[in-house]
C-alpha positions as CSV (number, residue, x, y, z in Angstrom):
1,M,56.6,61.7,-20.4
2,K,58.2,59.4,-18.4
3,I,59.2,55.8,-18.8
4,Y,59.1,52.8,-15.7
5,R,59.7,49.2,-15.4
6,I,57.2,47.4,-13.9
7,A,56.6,43.6,-13.9
8,E,59.3,43.2,-16.6
9,M,57.4,45.6,-18.7
10,N,58.6,49.1,-19.7
11,I,55.4,51.3,-19.9
12,A,55.7,55.2,-20.5
13,V,53.4,57.5,-18.8
14,K,52.4,60.8,-19.6
15,A,50.9,62.1,-16.5
16,K,48.8,65.3,-15.7
17,Y,50.2,65.8,-12.4
18,E,53.9,65.9,-11.3
19,D,53.0,63.9,-7.9
20,T,52.1,61.1,-10.0
21,Y,55.4,60.9,-11.4
22,R,56.8,61.0,-7.9
23,Y,54.2,58.4,-6.4
24,M,55.7,55.8,-9.1
25,Q,59.9,57.5,-9.5
26,D,60.9,53.9,-7.6
27,F,59.9,52.3,-10.8
28,L,61.9,54.4,-13.5
29,T,64.2,52.9,-15.6
30,D,66.9,54.5,-18.3
31,S,65.6,52.7,-21.2
32,Q,64.0,54.8,-23.8
33,D,62.2,51.6,-25.0
34,Y,58.5,50.9,-23.7
35,E,56.1,48.9,-25.1
36,L,52.7,50.4,-23.6
37,Y,52.1,54.2,-23.6
38,I,49.4,55.7,-21.0
39,E,48.2,59.0,-21.1
40,P,45.1,59.2,-18.7
41,T,42.3,61.1,-19.7
42,D,39.9,63.5,-17.5
43,E,37.4,61.1,-18.0
44,M,39.5,58.5,-17.1
45,I,40.8,60.3,-13.4
46,R,36.9,61.3,-13.2
47,Y,35.6,57.8,-13.2
48,E,38.2,56.5,-10.5
49,A,37.4,59.7,-8.3
50,E,33.6,58.5,-8.5
51,L,34.5,55.3,-7.9
52,G,36.8,55.9,-4.7
53,E,33.6,58.2,-3.5
54,E,31.6,55.3,-4.1
55,I,33.5,52.7,-2.2
56,H,35.6,54.6,0.5
57,G,33.6,57.7,1.0
58,D,36.2,59.4,-0.6
59,A,37.2,60.7,-3.9
60,G,41.0,61.1,-2.7
61,S,43.6,63.7,-4.6
62,P,43.7,64.3,-8.3
63,Y,46.9,62.4,-8.6
64,I,45.9,59.4,-6.5
65,C,42.8,59.1,-8.9
66,E,45.3,59.1,-12.4
67,A,47.8,56.7,-10.8
68,V,45.0,54.4,-10.1
69,A,44.1,55.1,-13.7
70,I,47.4,54.2,-14.7
71,L,47.2,50.5,-13.0
72,R,43.5,49.8,-14.5
73,V,45.4,50.0,-18.0
74,I,48.0,47.8,-16.9
75,C,45.9,45.3,-15.4
76,D,44.1,45.1,-18.7
77,Y,47.3,44.9,-20.8
78,I,49.0,42.4,-18.8
79,I,46.7,39.8,-19.2
80,D,48.2,39.1,-22.8
81,K,51.5,39.0,-21.3
82,G,50.9,36.1,-19.1
83,G,50.1,38.3,-15.9
84,F,47.1,39.6,-13.5
85,F,46.7,41.9,-10.9
86,L,46.2,40.6,-7.2
87,H,44.8,42.5,-4.1
88,C,47.1,40.9,-1.3
89,S,50.5,41.5,0.7
90,C,53.5,39.5,-0.6
91,L,56.6,39.4,1.1
92,K,60.0,37.8,0.2
93,Y,61.1,34.9,2.4
94,K,64.0,32.6,1.7
95,D,63.8,33.9,-1.9
96,E,60.2,32.7,-2.5
97,A,57.1,34.8,-2.3
98,I,54.6,34.0,0.5
99,I,51.1,35.8,-0.5
100,F,48.4,37.2,1.8
101,T,45.2,37.7,0.2
102,A,41.4,38.5,1.7
103,P,38.8,41.1,1.4
104,S,40.0,44.5,3.0
105,G,40.2,45.2,6.4
106,T,40.6,41.3,7.3
107,G,44.4,41.6,8.4
108,K,46.5,40.8,5.1
109,S,49.2,44.1,6.6
110,T,49.2,43.3,9.8
111,H,50.0,39.5,9.2
112,S,52.8,40.5,7.4
113,A,53.8,42.7,9.7
114,L,54.2,39.7,12.1
115,W,56.3,38.1,10.0
116,R,58.8,40.8,9.8
117,R,58.9,41.4,13.4
118,H,59.2,37.4,13.8
119,F,62.2,36.8,11.0
120,G,63.4,40.2,10.5
121,D,65.9,40.7,8.2
122,D,65.1,37.8,6.3
123,V,61.8,38.8,5.1
124,V,61.6,41.5,2.5
125,M,58.1,43.1,1.9
126,I,57.6,42.7,-1.9
127,N,54.1,44.7,-1.8
128,D,51.2,45.6,0.6
129,D,48.5,45.8,-1.6
130,K,48.8,45.8,-5.3
131,P,51.3,43.9,-6.9
132,L,51.1,41.9,-10.3
133,V,51.2,38.5,-11.2
134,R,53.3,36.5,-14.5
135,E,53.8,33.0,-15.2
136,K,57.5,32.7,-16.6
137,D,59.0,29.4,-17.4
138,G,56.5,27.2,-15.9
139,R,56.4,29.3,-12.6
140,F,54.6,32.4,-11.2
141,Y,56.2,35.2,-10.1
142,I,55.2,38.3,-8.2
143,Y,56.4,41.4,-8.9
144,G,56.2,45.0,-6.3
145,T,54.6,47.8,-8.2
146,P,54.1,51.4,-7.0
147,W,50.9,50.8,-5.5
148,N,51.7,49.5,-2.3
149,G,48.9,50.6,-0.3
150,K,48.2,53.1,2.3
151,H,51.7,52.9,4.2
152,S,53.9,52.8,1.1
153,I,55.3,49.3,2.4
154,G,57.1,47.4,-0.9
155,N,59.7,47.3,-3.3
156,N,60.9,47.2,-6.9
157,T,61.7,43.7,-6.5
158,S,60.2,40.0,-7.1
159,A,60.4,36.4,-6.6
160,P,58.9,33.4,-7.1
161,I,55.8,32.4,-5.6
162,R,56.0,29.6,-2.4
163,S,52.0,29.7,-1.6
164,V,49.3,31.5,-1.2
165,V,47.6,31.6,2.2
166,F,43.5,32.8,2.6
167,L,43.3,34.9,5.8
168,S,40.3,35.1,8.0
169,Q,40.1,36.1,11.7
170,A,39.5,33.7,14.1
171,P,39.8,33.0,18.2
172,E,42.5,30.3,17.3
173,N,45.2,29.9,14.9
174,K,44.7,27.1,12.3
175,A,46.0,26.3,8.8
176,T,44.8,24.1,6.6
177,P,45.2,23.2,2.6
178,I,42.8,24.5,0.5
179,S,41.4,22.8,-2.7
180,P,42.1,23.7,-5.9
181,I,38.7,24.7,-6.8
182,D,37.9,26.2,-3.2
183,A,41.3,28.6,-4.0
184,M,40.1,29.4,-7.2
185,A,37.1,30.8,-6.1
186,L,38.8,33.2,-3.4
187,L,41.2,34.5,-5.8
188,L,38.2,35.6,-8.3
189,Q,37.5,37.8,-5.4
190,Q,40.8,39.4,-5.3
191,T,41.5,40.3,-9.0
192,V,40.3,42.5,-11.9
193,L,38.2,40.5,-13.9
194,P,38.3,42.0,-17.7
195,S,35.0,42.6,-19.7
196,N,36.5,41.3,-22.7
197,K,35.8,37.2,-23.0
198,A,39.0,36.4,-24.7
199,A,40.8,38.1,-21.9
200,L,38.8,36.6,-19.3
201,S,39.2,33.2,-20.8
202,K,43.3,34.0,-20.6
203,L,42.7,35.1,-16.9
204,L,40.8,32.0,-15.7
205,D,43.3,29.4,-17.7
206,M,46.2,31.5,-15.7
207,L,44.4,31.0,-12.3
208,G,43.5,27.5,-13.1
209,R,47.4,27.0,-13.2
210,L,48.3,29.1,-10.3
211,V,46.0,27.0,-8.4
212,E,46.8,23.8,-9.5
213,T,50.8,24.1,-9.4
214,V,51.2,26.5,-6.5
215,P,50.1,25.4,-2.4
216,M,47.3,26.8,-1.5
217,Y,45.9,27.3,2.4
218,R,43.2,28.8,4.6
219,L,44.8,30.2,7.9
220,G,42.2,31.4,10.6
221,C,44.4,33.5,12.9
222,T,44.6,35.6,16.0
223,I,47.2,39.0,16.1
224,S,49.9,37.1,17.7
225,D,53.6,35.3,16.4
226,E,52.0,31.9,17.0
227,A,49.9,33.0,13.6
228,V,53.1,33.0,12.0
229,T,54.6,29.9,13.6
230,T,51.6,27.9,12.4
231,I,51.2,28.8,8.9
232,Y,55.3,28.4,9.0
233,Q,55.1,25.1,9.8
234,E,52.1,24.4,7.2
235,I,54.1,25.9,4.4
236,Y,57.6,24.6,5.2
237,G,57.0,21.3,7.6
């Protein structure tokens, strides 16, 4: 068993595969205290393998399936702690987080890479695929996790969220503010919806507060530096 510090939670994991421990090693903590214990079963791992085969045509390695099973437990647990999972690429700029979210294959990672190229060391990647969000002291924060995409781009860090950007591919770059109602519908497509009604109600309440307090934008973009400057001007003025 090893203990990890993820999104300000100490989580104990008893894995079947050593590679699972290596996958999560950047989030190890010296603390012996934990609030959540996860020991994936064969059934949980098999479920993730079957789901991967169905969605991606590839079950993936056993340890990856185990790691995803661990994340699924955390996604359920964190709702009661004022948090949720969000499928996105997020970076830290000027000590605040900017989130880029969209369906897979739209270009989230590519746009984050453009920010890193454009702003250099002023940009720190938080997570390129599966971060966690928590509400704290009236503000929303996003946290890096071990599940940071196929290119493993991310860091064990966090930041308050400055803005959320919904990406789409377009022939020219155009950024516009988006209404809370429209943003809510798009966010629901990029998170994990719990089957428990009480947990679902808590998630919807959190997402409602997020879209009301954090600026939301839609960015139709090309793969260019102009895409970066277009949304930068919209966010920062």
